[in-house]
C-alpha positions in Angstrom: 33.7 -7.5 21.9 30.7 -10.3 22.3 27.4 -9.1 22.6 24.9 -10.2 25.4 21.8 -10.0 25.8 18.7 -9.1 27.8 16.2 -11.0 25.3 15.4 -15.0 25.5 16.3 -17.6 22.7 13.2 -17.8 21.4 12.4 -13.8 20.8 15.6 -13.8 18.6 14.5 -16.6 16.6 11.5 -14.5 16.1 13.2 -11.4 15.5 15.4 -12.8 13.2 12.6 -14.5 11.4 11.1 -11.9 11.1 14.3 -9.3 9.8 15.0 -12.2 6.9 11.4 -12.0 5.6 11.5 -8.4 5.3 14.8 -8.7 3.6 13.5 -11.4 1.1 10.7 -9.2 0.4 12.7 -5.9 -0.2 15.0 -8.1 -2.4 12.1 -9.7 -4.7 10.5 -6.2 -5.2 13.9 -4.7 -6.1 14.5 -7.3 -8.4 11.2 -7.0 -10.3 11.7 -3.6 -11.1 15.3 -4.4 -12.4 14.2 -7.6 -14.8 10.8 -5.2 -15.8 10.4 -5.8 -19.7 11.1 -3.3 -22.0 9.1 -2.3 -25.2 10.5 -3.7 -28.6 13.0 -1.6 -30.8 11.1 -0.1 -33.4 14.0 0.2 -35.6 14.1 -3.9 -35.5 13.2 -5.8 -38.9 12.5 -8.9 -36.7 9.5 -6.7 -35.3 6.1 -7.7 -36.8 4.5 -5.1 -39.2 0.8 -5.6 -38.0 1.3 -6.7 -34.5 0.2 -3.1 -32.0 -1.6 -4.9 -29.5 -0.2 -4.1 -25.9 1.9 -7.3 -23.8 2.9 -8.6 -27.9 -1.0 -9.8 -28.5 -0.2 -12.9 -25.8 -3.2 -14.8 -25.1 -4.9 -15.0 -21.5 -7.8 -16.9 -22.4 -6.5 -20.0 -21.2 -4.7 -19.3 -18.1 -7.1 -17.1 -17.4 -10.0 -19.8 -16.8 -7.5 -22.0 -14.8 -7.0 -19.2 -12.4 -11.0 -18.7 -11.8 -11.5 -22.2 -12.0 -9.0 -23.1 -8.9 -9.9 -20.2 -7.4 -13.4 -21.7 -7.2 -12.1 -24.7 -5.9 -10.0 -23.3 -3.3 -13.5 -21.3 -1.9 -15.3 -24.4 -2.2 -13.1 -26.2 -0.1 -13.0 -23.7 2.5 -16.7 -23.2 2.4 -17.2 -26.9 2.7 -14.4 -27.5 6.0 -16.5 -24.4 7.6 -20.2 -26.0 7.6 -18.6 -29.5 8.4 -16.7 -27.9 11.8 -20.1 -26.3 12.5 -22.0 -29.7 12.0 -19.5 -31.0 13.8 -19.8 -28.4 17.0 
């Protein structure tokens, strides 16, 4: 049986795009839960004895600096663009 619809193709395309976006978000959220990191085995002989920090003592200083500098550059670009557009008007 062929389904007939009263919706125009452009509306059907919007609905399909929203449906695909929603399904993609749900799938990604489920995957992040499924692949979450597990704590190390306390009986493992390869586990370092003195390292009791959360996150395994991974440094975040360099990555945090890069993230903050990119955010500041993006904000500066947006402010420059807004100022330029207000002068042109």
